[in-house]
VOVORO-779200 format. One record per atom (N, C-alpha, C): x, y, z. Coordinates in steps of 0.001 Angstrom, whole numbers, padded with zeros to 6 digits, always signed. Atoms other than C-alpha are relative to their C-alpha. Example, Ala and Ser with C-alpha at 12.3 -4.5 7.8 and 13.67 -1.06 7.14 Angstrom:
REM residues 2
+000890-001190+000000 +012300-004500+007800 +000900+001200+000000 -000820-001190-000060 +013670-001060+007140 -000770+001090+000730 
REM end
This chain:
REM residues 90
+000844-001174+000000 +000000+000000+000000 +000893+001243+000000 -000739-001254+000106 +001287+003429-000993 -000938+001156+000304 +000801-001178-000338 +000100+006814+000280 +000787+001251-000347 -000615-001298+000276 +000757+010405-000725 -001055+001079+000252 +000876-001151-000216 -000710+013809+000148 -000043+000825-001286 +000198-000786+001215 -002159+015796-002779 -000772+001264+000327 +000755-001242-000150 -003534+019304-003159 -000638+000348-001337 +000706-000408+001211 -006140+020430-005677 +000473+001414-000343 -000584-001296+000350 -004463+023297-007547 -000705+000697-001160 +000678-000643+001121 -006696+023928-010553 -001131+000893+000509 +000939-001045-000415 -009036+026931-010358 -001395-000525+000323 +001367+000496-000179 -012303+024980-010648 -000105-001178+000965 +000026+001129-000922 -011314+022215-008231 -000291-001307-000710 +000272+001332+000547 -012329+018621-008725 -001453-000034-000497 +001338-000104+000584 -015393+019474-010846 -000262-001211-000893 +000439+001191+000735 -017237+017036-013136 +000993-000468-001064 -000916+000416+001060 -014787+017072-016072 +001302-000540+000591 -001235+000456-000636 -011713+016766-013852 -000225-001336+000711 +000318+001250-000693 -013393+014046-011783 -000118-001154-000992 +000136+001042+001016 -014284+012101-014933 +001365-000407-000540 -001366+000272+000463 -010696+012383-016139 +000740-000863+001032 -000646+000750-001081 -009465+011099-012754 -000537-001430+000076 +000624+001331-000069 -011942+008176-012724 +000457-000878-001169 -000494+000763+001160 -010920+007118-016260 +001433-000460+000235 -001390+000348-000266 -007271+007196-015236 +000088-001110+001043 -000034+001011-001069 -007837+005229-012013 -000525-001338-000499 +000583+001216+000539 -009954+002703-013910 +000928-000770-000919 -000950+000677+000880 -007020+001898-016170 +001017-000843+000778 -000898+000783-000855 -005181+000307-013215 -000777-001059+000767 +000623+001067-000780 -005904-002893-011312 -000130+000368+001472 -000058-000342-001424 -005086-001353-007934 -001263+000700+000489 +001062-000753-000661 -007691-000064-005498 +000537+001392+000287 -000441-001382-000158 -007515+003723-005313 -001045+000754+000816 +000889-000780-000852 -008998+005914-002565 +000585+001385+000236 -000367-001348-000412 -008937+009626-001836 -000758+000317+001279 +000626-000378-001264 -009643+010986+001634 +000285+001470+000258 -000184-001407-000367 -010223+014633+002504 +000671+000073+001358 -000716-000140-001268 -007853+015693+005256 -000852+000759+001015 +000742-000860-000928 -010239+018278+006740 -001283-000607+000560 +001253+000559-000528 -013379+016157+007139 -000128-001513-000146 -000077+001464+000049 -012379+012517+006519 -000982-000671-000966 +000839+000628+001027 -014755+011941+003556 +000917-000840-000892 -000804+000928+000790 -013436+008932+001621 -000725-000305-001305 +000583+000291+001307 -013976+008299-002088 +000761-001117-000692 -000556+001002+000901 -013410+005304-004328 +000244+000726-001315 -000356-000807+001158 -011557+006951-007212 -000450-000628-001319 +000512+000624+001215 -013025+004495-009722 -001498+000252-000179 +001426-000323+000052 -016537+005876-009067 -000177+001515-000090 +000189-001437+000195 -017521+009296-010433 -000844+000611+001115 +000843-000537-001066 -020272+009773-007847 +000757+000093+001317 -000800-000002-001218 -017909+008879-005044 +000999+001154-000004 -000980-001089+000105 -015263+011342-006277 -000686+001356+000157 +000709-001277-000108 -017818+014136-006606 -000460+000305+001418 +000399-000244-001394 -018897+013648-002968 +001112+000654+000816 -001102-000670-000696 -015461+014940-001968 -000191+001515+000004 +000209-001449+000128 -016572+018432-003091 +001324+000739+000200 -001362-000501-000172 -012870+019251-003462 +000234+001250-000842 -000274-001278+000653 -012461+022933-004327 +001506+000240-000051 -001413-000371+000063 -009143+024591-005138 +000530+000167+001421 -000634-000087-001312 -006814+024263-002163 -000294-001165+000923 +000341+001162-000827 -008403+021091-000774 +001172-000980+000032 -001067+000989-000152 -005828+018657+000610 -000620-001379+000167 +000509+001370+000025 -006382+014960+000031 +001123-000988+000242 -000932+001119-000113 -004659+011741+001007 -000389-001034-001039 +000203+001042+001004 -004289+009281-001858 +000579-001296+000537 -000458+001331-000415 -004037+005584-000988 -000228-000960-001151 +000064+000934+001128 -003265+002985-003656 +000543-001344+000465 -000442+001343-000396 -003024-000758-003116 -000315-000990-001107 +000206+001014+001017 -002519-003503-005669 +001249-000269-000807 -001122+000475+000810 -000299-005076-008296 +000735+001124-000716 -000635-001097+000744 +000358-001828-010202 -000059+001318+000777 +000187-001170-000860 +000205+000561-007242 +001002+001127-000257 -000999-001062+000240 +003446+002420-008036 -000343+000823-001249 +000362-000703+001235 +002385+003252-011595 -001279+000810+000190 +001267-000687-000238 -001125+004178-010458 +000219+001254+000845 -000273-001149-000865 +000116+006457-007681 +000693+001107-000785 -000741-001000+000767 +002542+008221-010015 -000890+000693-001018 +000883-000574+001019 -000049+008734-012754 -001025+000943+000628 +000998-000835-000662 -002630+010124-010334 +000649+001239+000604 -000727-001161-000531 -000093+012349-008609 +000317+000985-001132 -000332-000853+001150 +000966+013676-012027 -001207+000805-000488 +001183-000710+000480 -002607+014556-013047 -000384+001134+000948 +000267-001063-000967 -003055+016547-009831 +001028+001130-000163 -001052-001016+000162 +000289+018336-010322 -000183+000805-001277 +000258-000659+001284 -000767+019177-013885 -001290+000833+000049 +001258-000752-000118 -004006+020723-012586 -001075-000491-000946 +000966+000619+000899 -006004+018323-014759 +000000+000677-001375 -000156-000640+001303 -004676+020161-017814 -000637+001373-000088 +000693-001291-000022 -006343+023410-016738 +000885+001174+000394 -000882-001098-000439 -003311+025444-015672 +000535+000781-001164 
REM end
């Protein structure tokens, strides 16, 4: 199991398009992927669009990413990269 702290940096936060992009990416890996809000402990299954949207993660929201499975290193890196890239909105 791998964990990393992420911050939402894009202006619109984790809105529907960004969430869909994240879910598609997470779905391309075998590993289980979860995001947890640091401020209120809401947990989301990153392979579910509805679950990700319940995070209501605006710009500046800090999240803990947890990845567990056969391809966890690649999954963690890819998801971390998409957050650092601001979901292509920067």
